C-alpha positions as CSV (number, residue, x, y, z in Angstrom):
1,X,62.1,80.6,161.0
2,X,61.2,77.4,163.0
3,X,60.1,74.4,160.9
4,X,56.5,74.6,162.0
5,X,56.3,78.3,161.1
6,X,57.9,77.5,157.7
7,X,55.3,74.8,157.1
8,X,52.4,77.1,158.1
9,X,53.8,79.7,155.7
10,X,53.9,77.2,152.8
11,X,50.4,76.0,153.5
12,X,49.2,79.6,153.6
13,X,50.7,80.3,150.2
14,X,49.2,77.1,148.8
15,X,45.8,78.1,150.1
16,X,46.1,81.5,148.5
17,X,47.1,80.1,145.1
18,X,44.2,77.6,145.0
19,X,41.5,79.8,146.5
20,X,39.0,81.7,144.4
21,X,39.5,85.5,144.6
22,X,35.8,86.1,145.7
23,X,36.3,83.7,148.6
24,X,39.2,85.8,150.0
25,X,39.1,88.9,152.0
26,X,40.5,92.2,150.7
27,X,43.7,91.7,152.6
28,X,44.1,88.2,151.3
29,X,43.4,89.2,147.7
30,X,46.1,92.0,148.0
31,X,48.5,89.5,149.4
32,X,47.8,87.0,146.5
33,X,48.2,89.8,144.0
34,X,51.6,90.7,145.4
35,X,52.7,87.1,145.5
36,X,51.8,86.6,141.8
37,X,53.5,89.9,140.9
38,X,56.6,88.9,142.7
39,X,56.6,85.5,141.1
40,X,56.8,87.1,137.7
41,X,59.9,89.2,138.4
42,X,62.4,86.4,137.7
43,X,60.9,85.8,134.3
44,X,60.9,89.5,133.4
45,X,64.5,89.8,134.7
46,X,65.5,86.8,132.5
47,X,63.8,88.2,129.5
48,X,65.5,91.6,130.0
49,X,68.9,89.8,130.5
50,X,68.5,87.8,127.3
51,X,67.5,90.9,125.3
52,X,70.5,92.7,126.7
53,X,72.8,89.9,125.7
54,X,71.3,89.9,122.2
55,X,71.7,93.7,121.8
56,X,75.3,93.5,123.2
57,X,76.2,90.7,120.8
58,X,74.9,92.7,117.9
59,X,76.8,95.7,119.0
60,X,80.0,93.7,119.3
61,X,79.6,92.3,115.8
62,X,79.0,95.8,114.4
63,X,82.0,97.2,116.4
64,X,84.2,94.3,115.1
65,X,83.1,95.1,111.5
66,X,83.8,98.7,112.1
67,X,87.3,98.0,113.5
68,X,88.1,95.6,110.7
69,X,87.0,98.2,108.1
70,X,89.2,100.8,109.8
71,X,92.2,98.6,109.8
72,X,91.7,97.7,106.2
73,X,91.5,101.4,105.3
74,X,94.7,102.1,107.3
75,X,96.5,99.3,105.6
76,X,95.3,100.4,102.1
77,X,96.3,104.0,102.9
78,X,99.7,102.9,104.2
79,X,100.4,100.7,101.1
80,X,99.4,103.7,98.9
81,X,101.8,105.9,100.7
82,X,104.6,103.4,100.4
83,X,104.0,103.0,96.7
84,X,104.0,106.8,96.2
85,X,107.2,107.1,98.2
86,X,108.9,104.3,96.3
87,X,107.9,105.7,92.9
88,X,109.2,109.2,93.8
89,X,112.5,107.8,95.1
90,X,113.1,105.6,92.0
91,X,112.4,108.6,89.8
92,X,114.9,110.7,91.9
93,X,117.6,108.0,91.4
94,X,117.8,109.1,87.8
95,X,118.4,112.7,88.7
96,X,121.6,114.3,87.3
97,X,122.3,115.8,90.7
98,X,124.3,113.8,93.2
99,X,122.5,115.2,96.3
100,X,119.1,114.2,94.9
101,X,120.3,110.7,94.2
102,X,121.8,110.5,97.7
103,X,118.5,111.5,99.2
104,X,116.7,108.9,97.0
105,X,118.9,106.2,98.3
106,X,118.1,107.1,101.9
107,X,114.4,107.3,101.0
108,X,114.5,103.7,99.7
109,X,116.4,102.7,102.8
110,X,113.6,104.1,105.0
111,X,111.0,102.2,102.9
112,X,112.9,99.0,103.3
113,X,112.9,99.5,107.1
114,X,109.2,100.2,107.1
115,X,108.1,97.5,104.7
116,X,110.2,94.2,104.9
117,X,108.2,92.6,102.1
118,X,109.5,95.3,99.7
119,X,113.2,94.8,100.6
120,X,114.0,92.3,97.8
121,X,112.8,94.8,95.3
122,X,114.7,97.6,96.9
123,X,117.9,95.5,97.0
124,X,117.6,94.8,93.3
125,X,117.0,98.5,92.5
126,X,119.9,99.8,94.6
127,X,122.2,97.1,93.2
128,X,121.3,98.1,89.7
129,X,121.8,101.8,90.6
130,X,125.3,101.0,92.0
131,X,126.3,99.0,88.9
132,X,125.0,101.7,86.5
133,X,126.5,104.7,88.3
134,X,130.0,103.4,88.8
135,X,132.7,104.6,86.4
136,X,132.3,103.1,82.9
137,X,134.9,100.6,81.6
138,X,137.7,102.4,79.8
139,X,137.6,105.4,82.2
140,X,139.8,105.8,85.2
141,X,137.8,105.4,88.5
142,X,138.2,107.9,91.3
143,X,140.0,107.1,94.5
144,X,136.6,106.5,96.2
145,X,133.1,105.9,94.9
146,X,130.6,108.8,94.7
147,X,128.6,109.6,97.9
148,X,125.4,108.3,96.3
149,X,127.0,104.9,95.2
150,X,128.7,104.6,98.6
151,X,125.4,105.2,100.4
152,X,123.7,102.6,98.2
153,X,126.4,100.0,98.9
154,X,126.3,100.8,102.7
155,X,122.5,100.1,102.7
156,X,123.0,96.9,100.7
157,X,125.6,95.7,103.2
158,X,123.2,95.7,106.1
159,X,122.4,92.1,107.3
160,X,118.6,92.7,107.2
161,X,118.6,93.7,103.5
162,X,119.5,90.2,102.1
163,X,118.1,88.0,104.9
164,X,114.9,87.1,103.0
165,X,115.1,83.6,101.4
166,X,116.2,83.7,97.8
167,X,117.6,87.2,98.0
168,X,121.0,87.4,96.4
169,X,123.0,90.6,96.0
170,X,124.1,91.1,92.4
171,X,127.0,93.4,92.0
172,X,128.9,91.8,89.2
173,X,131.3,94.0,87.3
174,X,131.0,96.8,90.0
175,X,133.9,99.3,89.9
176,X,134.3,100.9,93.3
177,X,138.0,101.2,94.3
178,X,138.4,102.4,97.8
179,X,134.8,101.5,98.8
180,X,134.0,101.5,102.5
181,X,132.3,98.3,103.5
182,X,133.7,97.4,106.8
183,X,131.7,94.6,108.5
184,X,129.3,94.4,105.5
185,X,127.1,91.4,105.2
186,X,127.8,90.2,101.6
187,X,127.3,86.4,102.0
188,X,126.7,84.8,98.7
189,X,127.0,88.1,96.8
190,X,127.8,88.1,93.1
191,X,130.9,90.2,92.9
192,X,132.3,88.5,89.7
193,X,134.8,90.9,88.0
194,X,134.2,93.6,90.6
195,X,136.9,96.1,91.3
196,X,137.2,96.4,95.0
197,X,140.9,97.3,95.0
198,X,142.0,99.4,98.1
199,X,138.6,98.7,99.5
200,X,138.0,98.8,103.2
201,X,136.4,95.4,103.8
202,X,137.7,94.7,107.3
203,X,135.7,91.9,108.9
204,X,133.3,91.9,105.9
205,X,131.2,88.7,105.6
206,X,132.0,87.3,102.2
207,X,131.2,83.6,102.7
208,X,130.3,81.8,99.5
209,X,130.6,85.1,97.5
210,X,131.5,84.9,93.9
211,X,134.8,86.8,93.6
212,X,136.1,85.2,90.4
213,X,138.3,87.6,88.4
214,X,137.6,90.3,91.1
215,X,140.3,92.9,91.9
216,X,141.1,92.7,95.6
217,X,144.6,94.1,95.3
218,X,145.6,96.1,98.4
219,X,142.1,95.7,99.9
220,X,141.8,95.6,103.7
221,X,140.3,92.2,104.4
222,X,141.6,91.9,107.9
223,X,139.4,89.4,109.8
224,X,137.1,89.0,106.8
225,X,135.1,85.8,106.4
226,X,135.7,84.3,103.0
227,X,134.6,80.7,103.8
228,X,133.7,78.9,100.6
229,X,134.2,82.0,98.5
230,X,135.2,81.6,94.8
231,X,138.5,83.3,94.2
232,X,139.5,81.8,90.8
233,X,141.3,84.5,88.8
234,X,141.0,87.1,91.6
235,X,143.8,89.6,91.9
236,X,145.1,89.5,95.5
237,X,148.4,91.4,95.4
238,X,149.0,93.2,98.7
239,X,145.5,92.3,100.0
240,X,145.5,92.3,103.8
241,X,144.1,88.9,104.8
242,X,145.5,88.7,108.3
243,X,143.2,86.8,110.7
244,X,140.8,86.1,107.7
245,X,138.7,82.9,107.6
246,X,139.6,81.1,104.4
247,X,138.3,77.6,104.9
248,X,136.7,75.9,101.9
249,X,138.9,77.8,99.4
250,X,140.3,75.8,96.5
251,X,143.8,74.5,97.1
252,X,145.2,76.5,94.2
253,X,143.6,79.7,95.4
254,X,145.0,79.1,98.9
255,X,148.5,78.9,97.5
256,X,148.0,82.1,95.5
257,X,146.8,83.8,98.7
258,X,149.9,82.8,100.5
259,X,152.1,84.0,97.7
260,X,150.4,87.3,96.9
261,X,148.4,88.5,99.9
262,X,149.5,89.5,103.4
263,X,148.8,86.7,105.8
264,X,149.9,85.8,109.3
265,X,149.6,83.0,111.8
266,X,146.1,84.2,112.6
267,X,144.9,83.6,109.1
268,X,142.8,80.4,109.1
269,X,143.0,78.1,106.1
270,X,141.0,75.0,105.9
């Protein structure tokens, strides 16, 4: 539109808006009505948009509350299921049947995998189970521990089970000759007076473990890490400590290891 046409158009609109309706012809009155109606559309559109935003915000808040309530219900239900599973497994640990106890150990293992915050409790329960179900003092232990006790110790030997701060594995006085714990993570474990004779502990991680007065005779500790372990009074006759890490061991215990255990040039003293 040329500038003079645009100017005429503006003047015409101004005349229509300031003129009295009875001074205008029918065509002009219709034109004025349409102009005023069109001028109101942006306001109506804005009002509708604002109302839509308000309704949407309310719907989002309600949806958020609904989702939060659903998640809370799921969490509560999950915790209830875990509690029920835990109670049933602990009850089964007291069964007189080995197969039932074996299944209970694996049930607790599954709970520990599903619920990391319950692991310290499960570690304490399985450790107590292993201590209570080994052969009693004064009785001759079998060549290997029972399948239920072995299963419990295998679970306890996983690195994730004792990784939580402040979690220490308490297996003091345990009697499990011939136990299979190859590569087990037993750092800092309390194995005071434990009978691990003939145990398969190859490459086990026993750094800072309390092995005072423990029986390690003829145990396979090839490549095991015993850095900083306490070995005062431990029986080491025939223990295979080839390629083992023995730094931080008291000088007197190092000499006993050289005298009683099997070592080689790969054994690392510190």
